[in-house]
FIKOLZA-1660 file (N, C-alpha, C; in steps of 0.1 Angstrom, whole numbers, plus 5000, padded with zeros to 4 digits):
% residues 157
   i   px   py   pz ch aa at
   1 2438 9203 2629  A  M  N
   1 2429 9195 2637  A  M CA
   1 2431 9180 2634  A  M  C
   2 2432 9176 2622  A  V  N
   2 2434 9162 2619  A  V CA
   2 2447 9156 2625  A  V  C
   3 2458 9164 2624  A  E  N
   3 2470 9160 2629  A  E CA
   3 2470 9158 2644  A  E  C
   4 2462 9167 2651  A  K  N
   4 2461 9166 2666  A  K CA
   4 2454 9153 2670  A  K  C
   5 2444 9149 2662  A  V  N
   5 2435 9138 2666  A  V CA
   5 2442 9124 2661  A  V  C
   6 2448 9125 2650  A  M  N
   6 2452 9112 2643  A  M CA
   6 2467 9109 2644  A  M  C
   7 2469 9096 2648  A  N  N
   7 2482 9090 2646  A  N CA
   7 2478 9077 2639  A  N  C
   8 2480 9076 2626  A  A  N
   8 2475 9065 2618  A  A CA
   8 2479 9051 2624  A  A  C
   9 2490 9050 2631  A  Q  N
   9 2494 9037 2637  A  Q CA
   9 2484 9033 2648  A  Q  C
  10 2476 9042 2653  A  E  N
  10 2467 9038 2664  A  E CA
  10 2454 9033 2660  A  E  C
  11 2451 9034 2647  A  Y  N
  11 2437 9031 2642  A  Y CA
  11 2438 9019 2632  A  Y  C
  12 2427 9011 2632  A  S  N
  12 2426 9000 2622  A  S CA
  12 2421 9007 2609  A  S  C
  13 2422 8999 2599  A  A  N
  13 2418 9003 2585  A  A CA
  13 2403 9007 2586  A  A  C
  14 2395 8999 2593  A  A  N
  14 2381 9003 2594  A  A CA
  14 2379 9016 2602  A  A  C
  15 2386 9018 2612  A  G  N
  15 2386 9030 2620  A  G CA
  15 2389 9042 2612  A  G  C
  16 2400 9041 2604  A  L  N
  16 2404 9052 2595  A  L CA
  16 2393 9055 2584  A  L  C
  17 2387 9044 2579  A  S  N
  17 2376 9046 2570  A  S CA
  17 2365 9054 2576  A  S  C
  18 2361 9050 2588  A  A  N
  18 2350 9058 2595  A  A CA
  18 2354 9072 2597  A  A  C
  19 2366 9075 2601  A  I  N
  19 2371 9089 2604  A  I CA
  19 2370 9097 2591  A  I  C
  20 2375 9091 2580  A  F  N
  20 2375 9098 2567  A  F CA
  20 2361 9100 2562  A  F  C
  21 2353 9090 2564  A  S  N
  21 2339 9091 2560  A  S CA
  21 2332 9103 2567  A  S  C
  22 2334 9104 2580  A  N  N
  22 2328 9115 2588  A  N CA
  22 2334 9128 2583  A  N  C
  23 2347 9129 2580  A  L  N
  23 2353 9141 2576  A  L CA
  23 2347 9145 2562  A  L  C
  24 2344 9135 2554  A  A  N
  24 2337 9138 2541  A  A CA
  24 2324 9144 2543  A  A  C
  25 2316 9138 2552  A  K  N
  25 2303 9144 2555  A  K CA
  25 2304 9158 2561  A  K  C
  26 2313 9160 2569  A  A  N
  26 2315 9174 2575  A  A CA
  26 2319 9183 2564  A  A  C
  27 2327 9179 2555  A  S  N
  27 2332 9188 2544  A  S CA
  27 2320 9191 2535  A  S  C
  28 2311 9181 2532  A  D  N
  28 2299 9183 2524  A  D CA
  28 2290 9194 2531  A  D  C
  29 2288 9193 2544  A  K  N
  29 2280 9203 2551  A  K CA
  29 2286 9217 2551  A  K  C
  30 2299 9218 2549  A  Q  N
  30 2306 9231 2549  A  Q CA
  30 2307 9235 2534  A  Q  C
  31 2302 9228 2525  A  H  N
  31 2302 9231 2510  A  H CA
  31 2317 9231 2505  A  H  C
  32 2325 9222 2511  A  K  N
  32 2339 9221 2507  A  K CA
  32 2339 9208 2498  A  K  C
  33 2335 9209 2486  A  N  N
  33 2333 9197 2478  A  N CA
  33 2346 9190 2474  A  N  C
  34 2356 9198 2471  A  E  N
  34 2369 9192 2468  A  E CA
  34 2374 9183 2479  A  E  C
  35 2374 9189 2492  A  E  N
  35 2378 9182 2503  A  E CA
  35 2370 9169 2506  A  E  C
  36 2357 9170 2504  A  A  N
  36 2348 9159 2506  A  A CA
  36 2351 9148 2497  A  A  C
  37 2354 9151 2484  A  V  N
  37 2358 9140 2474  A  V CA
  37 2370 9133 2479  A  V  C
  38 2380 9141 2483  A  L  N
  38 2393 9135 2487  A  L CA
  38 2391 9126 2500  A  L  C
  39 2383 9131 2509  A  F  N
  39 2381 9123 2521  A  F CA
  39 2373 9110 2518  A  F  C
  40 2364 9111 2509  A  R  N
  40 2356 9099 2504  A  R CA
  40 2366 9089 2498  A  R  C
  41 2375 9094 2490  A  K  N
  41 2385 9085 2484  A  K CA
  41 2393 9078 2494  A  K  C
  42 2397 9085 2505  A  L  N
  42 2405 9079 2516  A  L CA
  42 2396 9069 2523  A  L  C
  43 2384 9072 2526  A  A  N
  43 2375 9063 2532  A  A CA
  43 2373 9050 2524  A  A  C
  44 2371 9052 2511  A  D  N
  44 2369 9040 2503  A  D CA
  44 2382 9031 2503  A  D  C
  45 2394 9038 2502  A  F  N
  45 2406 9031 2502  A  F CA
  45 2407 9022 2515  A  F  C
  46 2405 9028 2526  A  Y  N
  46 2406 9021 2539  A  Y CA
  46 2395 9011 2542  A  Y  C
  47 2383 9013 2536  A  I  N
  47 2373 9003 2538  A  I CA
  47 2377 8991 2530  A  I  C
  48 2383 8993 2518  A  G  N
  48 2388 8982 2510  A  G CA
  48 2399 8974 2517  A  G  C
  49 2408 8982 2524  A  K  N
  49 2419 8976 2531  A  K CA
  49 2413 8968 2543  A  K  C
  50 2403 8973 2550  A  A  N
  50 2396 8966 2561  A  A CA
  50 2390 8953 2557  A  A  C
  51 2384 8953 2545  A  A  N
  51 2378 8940 2540  A  A CA
  51 2389 8930 2538  A  A  C
  52 2401 8934 2534  A  Q  N
  52 2412 8925 2532  A  Q CA
  52 2418 8920 2545  A  Q  C
  53 2417 8929 2555  A  D  N
  53 2423 8926 2568  A  D CA
  53 2413 8921 2578  A  D  C
  54 2402 8915 2573  A  K  N
  54 2391 8911 2582  A  K CA
  54 2397 8902 2593  A  K  C
  55 2393 8905 2606  A  P  N
  55 2399 8896 2617  A  P CA
  55 2393 8882 2616  A  P  C
  56 2400 8872 2619  A  T  N
  56 2395 8859 2619  A  T CA
  56 2389 8855 2632  A  T  C
  57 2391 8863 2642  A  D  N
  57 2386 8860 2656  A  D CA
  57 2374 8869 2659  A  D  C
  58 2367 8874 2649  A  A  N
  58 2355 8883 2652  A  A CA
  58 2344 8874 2657  A  A  C
  59 2336 8879 2666  A  S  N
  59 2325 8872 2672  A  S CA
  59 2315 8881 2677  A  S  C
  60 2303 8876 2679  A  F  N
  60 2292 8884 2685  A  F CA
  60 2296 8889 2699  A  F  C
  61 2302 8879 2707  A  E  N
  61 2306 8882 2720  A  E CA
  61 2317 8894 2721  A  E  C
  62 2326 8894 2712  A  K  N
  62 2336 8904 2711  A  K CA
  62 2330 8918 2708  A  K  C
  63 2320 8918 2699  A  L  N
  63 2313 8930 2695  A  L CA
  63 2306 8935 2707  A  L  C
  64 2298 8927 2714  A  A  N
  64 2291 8931 2726  A  A CA
  64 2300 8936 2737  A  A  C
  65 2312 8930 2738  A  E  N
  65 2321 8934 2748  A  E CA
  65 2327 8948 2745  A  E  C
  66 2330 8950 2732  A  A  N
  66 2336 8963 2727  A  A CA
  66 2325 8974 2729  A  A  C
  67 2313 8971 2727  A  V  N
  67 2302 8982 2729  A  V CA
  67 2301 8985 2744  A  V  C
  68 2302 8975 2753  A  K  N
  68 2302 8977 2767  A  K CA
  68 2313 8985 2772  A  K  C
  69 2325 8982 2766  A  D  N
  69 2337 8990 2770  A  D CA
  69 2336 9005 2765  A  D  C
  70 2330 9007 2753  A  D  N
  70 2328 9021 2749  A  D CA
  70 2319 9028 2759  A  D  C
  71 2308 9022 2763  A  I  N
  71 2299 9028 2773  A  I CA
  71 2306 9030 2786  A  I  C
  72 2313 9020 2791  A  A  N
  72 2319 9021 2804  A  A CA
  72 2331 9031 2805  A  A  C
  73 2339 9031 2795  A  T  N
  73 2351 9040 2796  A  T CA
  73 2354 9049 2783  A  T  C
  74 2351 9044 2772  A  G  N
  74 2355 9051 2760  A  G CA
  74 2349 9065 2759  A  G  C
  75 2336 9066 2761  A  F  N
  75 2330 9079 2760  A  F CA
  75 2334 9089 2771  A  F  C
  76 2336 9084 2783  A  S  N
  76 2341 9093 2793  A  S CA
  76 2355 9098 2790  A  S  C
  77 2364 9090 2785  A  N  N
  77 2377 9094 2781  A  N CA
  77 2377 9105 2771  A  N  C
  78 2369 9103 2760  A  V  N
  78 2368 9113 2750  A  V CA
  78 2361 9126 2755  A  V  C
  79 2351 9124 2763  A  R  N
  79 2343 9135 2768  A  R CA
  79 2353 9144 2776  A  R  C
  80 2362 9138 2784  A  G  N
  80 2371 9146 2792  A  G CA
  80 2380 9155 2783  A  G  C
  81 2385 9150 2772  A  Q  N
  81 2393 9157 2763  A  Q CA
  81 2385 9169 2756  A  Q  C
  82 2372 9165 2752  A  A  N
  82 2364 9175 2746  A  A CA
  82 2360 9187 2755  A  A  C
  83 2358 9183 2768  A  E  N
  83 2355 9193 2778  A  E CA
  83 2368 9202 2781  A  E  C
  84 2379 9196 2781  A  A  N
  84 2392 9203 2783  A  A CA
  84 2394 9213 2771  A  A  C
  85 2390 9209 2759  A  D  N
  85 2392 9217 2747  A  D CA
  85 2381 9227 2746  A  D  C
  86 2370 9226 2754  A  K  N
  86 2358 9234 2753  A  K CA
  86 2352 9233 2739  A  K  C
  87 2351 9221 2734  A  D  N
  87 2347 9218 2720  A  D CA
  87 2332 9214 2721  A  D  C
  88 2323 9223 2719  A  R  N
  88 2309 9221 2720  A  R CA
  88 2304 9211 2710  A  R  C
  89 2309 9212 2698  A  G  N
  89 2305 9203 2687  A  G CA
  89 2308 9189 2690  A  G  C
  90 2320 9187 2695  A  S  N
  90 2324 9173 2699  A  S CA
  90 2315 9168 2710  A  S  C
  91 2312 9177 2720  A  L  N
  91 2304 9172 2731  A  L CA
  91 2290 9169 2726  A  L  C
  92 2284 9176 2717  A  R  N
  92 2271 9173 2711  A  R CA
  92 2272 9159 2704  A  R  C
  93 2282 9157 2696  A  A  N
  93 2283 9145 2689  A  A CA
  93 2285 9133 2698  A  A  C
  94 2293 9136 2709  A  L  N
  94 2295 9125 2719  A  L CA
  94 2282 9121 2726  A  L  C
  95 2273 9131 2729  A  T  N
  95 2260 9128 2735  A  T CA
  95 2252 9120 2726  A  T  C
  96 2252 9123 2713  A  W  N
  96 2244 9115 2703  A  W CA
  96 2250 9101 2702  A  W  C
  97 2264 9100 2701  A  G  N
  97 2271 9087 2700  A  G CA
  97 2268 9079 2712  A  G  C
  98 2268 9085 2724  A  E  N
  98 2266 9077 2736  A  E CA
  98 2252 9071 2736  A  E  C
  99 2242 9079 2733  A  K  N
  99 2228 9075 2732  A  K CA
  99 2227 9063 2722  A  K  C
 100 2232 9065 2710  A  A  N
 100 2231 9055 2700  A  A CA
 100 2238 9042 2704  A  A  C
 101 2250 9043 2711  A  T  N
 101 2257 9032 2715  A  T CA
 101 2250 9024 2726  A  T  C
 102 2243 9031 2735  A  K  N
 102 2235 9024 2745  A  K CA
 102 2223 9017 2738  A  K  C
 103 2217 9023 2727  A  I  N
 103 2207 9016 2720  A  I CA
 103 2213 9004 2713  A  I  C
 104 2225 9005 2707  A  Q  N
 104 2231 8994 2701  A  Q CA
 104 2233 8982 2711  A  Q  C
 105 2237 8986 2723  A  S  N
 105 2239 8976 2734  A  S CA
 105 2226 8969 2737  A  S  C
 106 2215 8976 2737  A  A  N
 106 2202 8970 2740  A  A CA
 106 2198 8961 2729  A  A  C
 107 2200 8965 2716  A  V  N
 107 2197 8957 2705  A  V CA
 107 2206 8944 2705  A  V  C
 108 2218 8945 2708  A  L  N
 108 2227 8933 2709  A  L CA
 108 2222 8924 2720  A  L  C
 109 2217 8929 2731  A  G  N
 109 2212 8921 2742  A  G CA
 109 2199 8914 2738  A  G  C
 110 2190 8921 2731  A  R  N
 110 2178 8915 2725  A  R CA
 110 2182 8904 2715  A  R  C
 111 2192 8907 2707  A  Y  N
 111 2196 8897 2697  A  Y CA
 111 2202 8884 2704  A  Y  C
 112 2209 8886 2715  A  A  N
 112 2215 8875 2722  A  A CA
 112 2204 8866 2727  A  A  C
 113 2193 8872 2732  A  R  N
 113 2182 8864 2737  A  R CA
 113 2173 8858 2726  A  R  C
 114 2170 8866 2715  A  Q  N
 114 2160 8861 2706  A  Q CA
 114 2166 8856 2693  A  Q  C
 115 2179 8858 2691  A  Q  N
 115 2186 8854 2678  A  Q CA
 115 2179 8859 2666  A  Q  C
 116 2177 8850 2656  A  E  N
 116 2171 8855 2643  A  E CA
 116 2157 8858 2644  A  E  C
 117 2150 8854 2655  A  A  N
 117 2136 8857 2656  A  A CA
 117 2134 8872 2658  A  A  C
 118 2144 8879 2663  A  L  N
 118 2144 8894 2665  A  L CA
 118 2142 8901 2651  A  L  C
 119 2148 8895 2641  A  L  N
 119 2148 8902 2628  A  L CA
 119 2138 8896 2618  A  L  C
 120 2130 8886 2622  A  A  N
 120 2121 8880 2613  A  A CA
 120 2109 8889 2609  A  A  C
 121 2107 8890 2597  A  D  N
 121 2096 8898 2591  A  D CA
 121 2096 8912 2595  A  D  C
 122 2108 8918 2596  A  T  N
 122 2109 8932 2600  A  T CA
 122 2121 8938 2593  A  T  C
 123 2123 8951 2594  A  S  N
 123 2135 8957 2588  A  S CA
 123 2143 8964 2599  A  S  C
 124 2156 8967 2595  A  I  N
 124 2165 8974 2604  A  I CA
 124 2168 8988 2598  A  I  C
 125 2167 8998 2605  A  F  N
 125 2169 9012 2601  A  F CA
 125 2180 9018 2609  A  F  C
 126 2189 9025 2603  A  V  N
 126 2201 9032 2610  A  V CA
 126 2201 9046 2606  A  V  C
 127 2202 9055 2616  A  C  N
 127 2203 9069 2613  A  C CA
 127 2217 9072 2608  A  C  C
 128 2218 9078 2596  A  D  N
 128 2231 9081 2590  A  D CA
 128 2238 9092 2597  A  D  C
 129 2232 9099 2606  A  I  N
 129 2238 9110 2613  A  I CA
 129 2244 9106 2626  A  I  C
 130 2236 9099 2635  A  C  N
 130 2241 9095 2648  A  C CA
 130 2242 9080 2651  A  C  C
 131 2237 9072 2642  A  G  N
 131 2239 9057 2644  A  G CA
 131 2227 9051 2651  A  G  C
 132 2217 9058 2654  A  F  N
 132 2205 9052 2661  A  F CA
 132 2200 9040 2653  A  F  C
 133 2197 9029 2660  A  I  N
 133 2192 9017 2653  A  I CA
 133 2177 9016 2657  A  I  C
 134 2169 9013 2647  A  Y  N
 134 2155 9010 2649  A  Y CA
 134 2151 8997 2641  A  Y  C
 135 2144 8988 2648  A  I  N
 135 2139 8976 2642  A  I CA
 135 2124 8977 2642  A  I  C
 136 2119 8977 2629  A  G  N
 136 2104 8978 2627  A  G CA
 136 2101 8978 2613  A  G  C
 137 2088 8980 2609  A  D  N
 137 2084 8980 2596  A  D CA
 137 2088 8992 2587  A  D  C
 138 2088 9004 2594  A  E  N
 138 2093 9016 2587  A  E CA
 138 2100 9025 2596  A  E  C
 139 2108 9033 2591  A  A  N
 139 2116 9042 2599  A  A CA
 139 2107 9052 2606  A  A  C
 140 2112 9056 2618  A  P  N
 140 2104 9067 2625  A  P CA
 140 2104 9080 2617  A  P  C
 141 2095 9089 2620  A  A  N
 141 2094 9101 2612  A  A CA
 141 2106 9110 2615  A  A  C
 142 2111 9110 2627  A  I  N
 142 2123 9117 2630  A  I CA
 142 2132 9108 2639  A  I  C
 143 2145 9110 2639  A  C  N
 143 2154 9103 2648  A  C CA
 143 2152 9107 2662  A  C  C
 144 2149 9098 2671  A  P  N
 144 2147 9102 2685  A  P CA
 144 2160 9107 2692  A  P  C
 145 2172 9104 2686  A  V  N
 145 2184 9108 2692  A  V CA
 145 2188 9122 2687  A  V  C
 146 2190 9124 2674  A  C  N
 146 2195 9136 2669  A  C CA
 146 2185 9145 2661  A  C  C
 147 2172 9140 2660  A  K  N
 147 2161 9148 2655  A  K CA
 147 2161 9151 2640  A  K  C
 148 2169 9143 2632  A  V  N
 148 2169 9145 2618  A  V CA
 148 2156 9138 2612  A  V  C
 149 2151 9143 2600  A  P  N
 149 2140 9136 2594  A  P CA
 149 2143 9122 2589  A  P  C
 150 2132 9115 2587  A  S  N
 150 2134 9100 2583  A  S CA
 150 2142 9098 2570  A  S  C
 151 2143 9108 2562  A  L  N
 151 2151 9106 2550  A  L CA
 151 2166 9103 2553  A  L  C
 152 2170 9106 2565  A  K  N
 152 2184 9103 2569  A  K CA
 152 2185 9090 2577  A  K  C
 153 2173 9084 2579  A  I  N
 153 2173 9071 2585  A  I CA
 153 2172 9060 2574  A  I  C
 154 2183 9053 2572  A  L  N
 154 2184 9044 2561  A  L CA
 154 2181 9029 2565  A  L  C
 155 2175 9022 2556  A  E  N
 155 2172 9008 2558  A  E CA
 155 2185 9000 2555  A  E  C
 156 2188 8991 2565  A  Y  N
 156 2200 8983 2564  A  Y CA
 156 2195 8970 2557  A  Y  C
 157 2202 8966 2547  A  K  N
 157 2199 8953 2540  A  K CA
 157 2210 8943 2542  A  K  C
% end
């Protein structure tokens, strides 16, 4: 599976870190502890590399554009492949990812209008499972996207 999906030359260090981090989480859920440890080591290695290779041209505008591009074309491209493979797990994850990305886009839009006032005297929470973002005083009781309990919705500091 990993060989089918990955060609390391096509991914940034941060992208590889995210992939290996997700594989570690999946291995944990399948009680494959040895594999989870190895995937975590790879994720940590690549996140360290990503910190060294930080782009000098990063901007809020580029982030907002990348999120718009994911919504406009990225999800549909991946969904087509998942449908062709009849991969129900990937389709479910894509549904969650698409919902969370649309919420991210809305948050970015609010931030563009309100700047730091959006975050004043409040907290940011992110679902560790699907990426749902919530801005408020405390995490919701369950994630509205993937329905996990609040213990999986972590405060971002």
